C-alpha atoms as one frame of an Amber mdcrd trajectory, in Angstrom:
protein
   0.000   0.000   0.000   1.069   3.556  -0.651   1.396   5.990   2.183  -1.398
   8.540   2.119   0.715  11.680   2.126   4.173  10.722   0.888   5.383   8.792
  -2.143   9.079   8.030  -1.808  11.012   8.088  -5.089  14.476   7.057  -6.306
  15.753   8.517  -9.587  18.123   6.283 -11.578  20.261   7.845 -14.349  19.131
  11.197 -12.984  21.478  13.456 -14.944  21.262  17.015 -13.662  17.727  16.476
 -12.376  15.012  17.277 -14.921  12.910  14.246 -14.064  13.600  14.594 -10.339
  12.502  18.220 -10.367   9.326  17.388 -12.266   8.319  14.697  -9.778   9.334
  16.774  -6.763   7.251  19.723  -7.965   4.280  17.367  -8.336   4.432  16.487
  -4.635   6.628  13.382  -4.463   9.401  12.885  -1.910  12.693  12.330  -3.714
  14.913  10.320  -1.375  17.924   9.448  -3.566  19.359   9.768  -7.055  22.061
   7.908  -8.955  24.263   8.889 -11.882  27.786   8.266 -13.128  28.680  11.594
 -14.797  30.399  13.894 -12.315  29.485  17.245 -13.955  25.785  16.347 -13.800
  26.140  15.053 -10.242  27.691  18.348  -9.199  24.774  20.332 -10.648  22.250
  17.964  -9.076  23.821  18.440  -5.645  23.433  22.213  -5.933  19.701  22.000
  -6.623  18.399  19.229  -4.328  18.630  18.399  -0.639  18.522  14.605  -0.916
  21.670  12.625  -1.745  22.894  11.677  -5.196  25.371   8.803  -5.545  28.128
   8.372  -8.102  27.455   4.796  -9.184  27.880   2.931 -12.471  24.413   1.388
 -12.698  25.555  -0.790 -15.591  28.205  -2.543 -13.487  27.423  -6.299 -13.634
  28.757  -6.645 -10.069  26.545  -3.878  -8.677  24.952  -4.713  -5.330  21.240
  -4.023  -5.805  20.470  -4.483  -2.124  21.742  -0.974  -1.300  18.691   0.524
  -3.038  16.311  -1.130  -0.592  17.479   0.954   2.351  15.537   3.958   1.004
  12.208   2.122   1.178  11.107   3.765  -2.092   7.666   3.028  -3.473   8.473
   4.422  -6.909  11.565   4.226  -9.108  11.949   6.662 -12.002  14.695   7.093
 -14.547  15.833   7.728 -18.084  18.632   5.338 -19.078  21.015   7.130 -21.491
  19.450   6.962 -24.928  22.252   7.772 -27.370  22.249   4.273 -28.848  18.546
   4.616 -29.664  18.762   8.231 -30.821  17.675   9.476 -34.235  21.041  11.242
 -34.467  24.274   9.687 -35.587  25.203   6.009 -35.621  23.083   3.580 -33.660
  24.099   0.287 -32.120  21.467  -1.076 -29.808  23.445  -4.206 -28.994  26.359
  -2.427 -27.342  27.188   0.095 -24.639  24.455   2.295 -23.273  21.654   0.165
 -24.716  22.430  -2.324 -21.920  21.527   0.345 -19.362  17.853  -0.092 -20.263
  18.182  -3.699 -19.142  20.108  -2.535 -16.052  17.155  -0.302 -15.143  14.776
  -3.262 -15.542  17.009  -5.509 -13.424  17.152  -2.994 -10.573  13.374  -2.505
 -10.644  12.797  -6.269 -10.748  15.053  -6.768  -7.735  13.653  -3.907  -5.631
  10.050  -4.467  -6.750   8.738  -0.954  -6.023   5.007  -0.539  -6.371   5.458
   1.659  -9.454   8.190   2.640 -11.871   8.449   5.237 -14.639  11.079   4.901
 -17.374  11.679   7.573 -20.053  13.478   7.145 -23.356  13.421   8.166 -27.011
  10.572   6.765 -29.085  12.977   4.841 -31.307  13.678   2.432 -28.453  10.449
   0.624 -29.406  12.388  -1.000 -32.273  15.153  -2.227 -29.983  15.768  -5.842
 -29.033  17.230  -4.687 -25.726  14.003  -2.867 -24.908  12.030  -6.063 -25.534
  14.344  -7.943 -23.166  13.774  -5.273 -20.498   9.993  -5.388 -20.957   9.928
  -9.173 -20.766  11.877  -9.074 -17.507   9.462  -6.532 -16.007   6.455  -8.572
 -17.109   7.894 -11.718 -15.536   8.377  -9.767 -12.292   4.636  -9.090 -12.267
   4.295  -5.552 -13.593   1.379  -4.406 -15.680   2.795  -2.027 -18.263   1.552
   1.189 -19.828   3.509   2.379 -22.850   2.892   5.847 -24.296   4.692   8.319
 -26.556   4.152  11.919 -25.468   5.086  15.052 -27.374   6.357  17.569 -24.835
   4.776  20.507 -26.635   1.333  19.236 -25.541   2.585  18.864 -21.953   3.374
  22.525 -21.272   6.842  22.471 -22.840   7.636  24.866 -25.734   9.462  22.123
 -27.596   8.609  19.507 -30.185  10.155  16.564 -28.356   8.675  13.058 -28.537
   9.542  10.664 -25.750   8.437   7.205 -24.706   7.274   6.578 -21.151   7.024
   3.034 -19.850   5.099   2.920 -16.578   4.688  -0.215 -14.494   2.376  -1.040
 -11.605   3.027  -4.251  -9.686   0.074  -6.593 -10.114  -1.863  -4.353 -12.494
  -3.216  -5.110 -15.953  -1.502  -3.732 -19.059  -2.452  -0.262 -20.334  -3.754
   0.660 -16.879  -2.906   4.357 -17.367  -3.346   4.942 -21.094  -6.454   7.108
 -20.825  -5.281   9.224 -17.887  -1.983  10.030 -19.625  -3.780  11.401 -22.667
  -6.871  13.086 -21.275  -5.114  16.231 -19.973  -2.924  16.937 -22.985  -3.116
  20.440 -24.408  -5.071  20.743 -27.639  -2.542  23.138 -29.147   1.280  23.166
 -29.165   3.058  25.641 -26.902   5.287  28.116 -28.753   8.544  29.604 -27.541
   7.059  33.117 -27.504   4.014  32.043 -25.491   6.147  30.366 -22.839   8.798
  33.065 -22.487   6.772  36.230 -22.890   3.282  35.342 -21.651   4.112  32.883
 -18.890   7.553  33.933 -17.693   7.417  37.635 -18.676  10.781  37.288 -20.409
  11.065  39.439 -23.515  13.121  37.788 -26.223  15.242  40.067 -28.416  14.819
  37.830 -31.463  12.112  36.645 -33.815  14.211  33.820 -35.270  17.054  31.681
 -33.973  19.581  29.160 -35.244  19.553  25.546 -34.124  22.481  23.528 -35.494
  21.125  20.780 -37.782  22.387  17.221 -37.878  23.109  17.817 -41.547  22.542
  20.743 -43.878  19.790  18.997 -45.804  17.572  20.033 -42.875  16.302  23.407
 -41.762  18.231  25.302 -39.107  16.351  28.569 -38.540  13.206  28.575 -36.397
  10.628  31.158 -35.404   9.785  31.869 -31.779   6.136  31.565 -32.844   6.450
  27.785 -33.090   7.612  25.127 -30.640  11.354  24.676 -30.518  12.866  21.669
 -32.210  14.247  19.065 -29.814  16.939  20.589 -27.615  20.090  18.532 -28.156
  23.465  18.495 -26.435  25.180  20.738 -28.995  24.800  24.490 -29.403  26.952
  25.954 -32.155  27.182  29.416 -33.739  25.629  30.033 -37.117  28.244  29.594
 -39.872  29.109  32.782 -41.739  28.572  30.986 -45.046  25.295  29.328 -44.021
  23.015  28.733 -47.014  19.309  29.325 -46.387  17.265  26.109 -46.459  13.845
  26.216 -48.198  12.162  25.230 -44.920  13.905  27.875 -42.783  11.570  30.265
 -40.983  13.154  33.331 -42.626  15.226  33.987 -45.747  18.182  35.764 -44.170
  20.609  35.134 -41.307  20.588  38.820 -40.394  19.593  39.262 -36.727  19.556
  35.466 -36.314  21.555  33.911 -33.476  21.676  30.631 -31.551  19.764  30.407
 -28.305  21.806  31.088 -25.197  22.532  28.290 -22.743  19.995  29.701 -20.282
  17.358  30.050 -23.005  17.871  26.397 -23.922  17.499  25.417 -20.265  14.296
  27.462 -20.100  12.915  25.682 -23.171  13.644  22.481 -21.244  11.440  24.180
 -18.581  14.094  24.301 -15.885  13.238  27.134 -13.455  15.123  30.374 -13.975
  16.810  29.931 -10.589  17.990  26.373 -11.331  21.765  26.433 -10.854  24.129
  25.198 -13.556  27.886  24.878 -13.170  30.788  23.458 -15.151  32.158  23.978
 -18.632  29.872  25.361 -21.313  30.193  22.085 -23.234  29.179  20.009 -20.201
  26.253  22.289 -19.333  24.930  22.233 -22.899  25.188  18.444 -22.898  23.357
  17.942 -19.604  20.600  20.357 -20.683  20.144  18.448 -23.933  20.120  15.096
 -22.146  17.571  16.136 -19.522  13.915  15.203 -19.367  11.994  18.498 -19.676
  10.825  19.413 -16.181   7.240  20.136 -17.213   7.008  16.899 -19.188   8.123
  14.970 -16.104   5.660  17.005 -14.021   2.828  16.093 -16.404   3.605  12.371
 -16.127   4.107  12.631 -12.359   0.738  14.323 -11.920  -0.980  11.663 -14.031
   0.629   8.941 -11.919  -0.396  10.752  -8.724  -4.009  10.926  -9.897  -3.907
   7.238 -10.739  -2.547   6.377  -7.294  -5.176   8.455  -5.504  -7.901   6.905
  -7.618  -6.761   3.461  -6.503  -6.513   4.457  -2.853  -9.973   5.980  -2.797
 -11.535   3.076  -4.656 -12.986   5.413  -7.246 -12.153   3.227 -10.209 -13.065
  -0.271 -11.269 -11.024  -2.767  -9.283  -8.232  -4.697 -10.909 -10.054  -7.935
 -10.207 -13.152  -6.729 -12.063 -11.135  -5.495 -15.014  -9.087  -8.686 -15.155
 -12.287 -10.747 -15.045 -13.838  -8.609 -17.787 -10.702  -8.989 -19.907 -10.787
 -12.777 -19.455 -14.471 -12.871 -20.389 -13.853 -10.826 -23.526 -10.974 -13.083
 -24.536 -13.113 -16.182 -23.962 -15.948 -14.702 -25.990 -13.531 -13.849 -28.778
 -12.213 -17.422 -28.767 -15.743 -18.837 -29.000 -16.554 -16.586 -31.938 -13.419
 -17.652 -33.762 -14.311 -21.331 -33.248 -17.784 -20.968 -34.775
């Protein structure tokens, strides 16, 4: 059973804390975080009161028992996704792809009541992801799998991410409706978020976002959602050739977003502290889960938990029975 007032959470692969901050702002009690990149750990320590541990979660000799001391009811995390990314070379059988399985192994050992895992949508095509899902299913988790676009979750950014949510003993797709029912009907633009919500006046109408290759657009308007914030932020080349899809036809008065502007598009609070080299800060901002996207998921999970506690939804037993009856009926029809 969950405690009525406090839901204790551990964040695995926390980075600088985007997902942690989103869950904390939604009312959860973050009790511990784990990461292996020292620059991100340093930033995390400056923004949270609970401990973060420098641990290689992919270490095959890792002692999982240490996680149990925090008595967490929920485990969250975003295993590094570079090997599933749309950018660059991909090799899902090596390196960081194994960290998705590491996340599943830790969850299966600790058996928290709930877990939330975030990753890029491309992971759905991965064999490693299937292995992780199979392990979680064998442990007894019902799974909800959803792809959310951050721009419909109060983030001024066109960023699609997969969330895999598990509830121990539940049926599959137990949260599908609640995750989609509160989505915004319209995308949030950069101008709307900065100027209307944060009262920050931007001195630009257009900005440069370095493309993966020059067959793609690179200039965006602040009257549209930002493209996905990545870990690189480069100046506009002096000889840049306008792309047909660019938002304007000249590079005059066009500049890249500043590091703080990029962090704000990731919906980190203005007073969130960043430290380290510019390269490291840009990388951790690009790697982070947008705070408001995490907050949206956290709030949906909180509503689901409260609904269970207050017995305001159909019980699992009733739904499981109904599912079995429907399957039996379907089998009878197919036999006729």
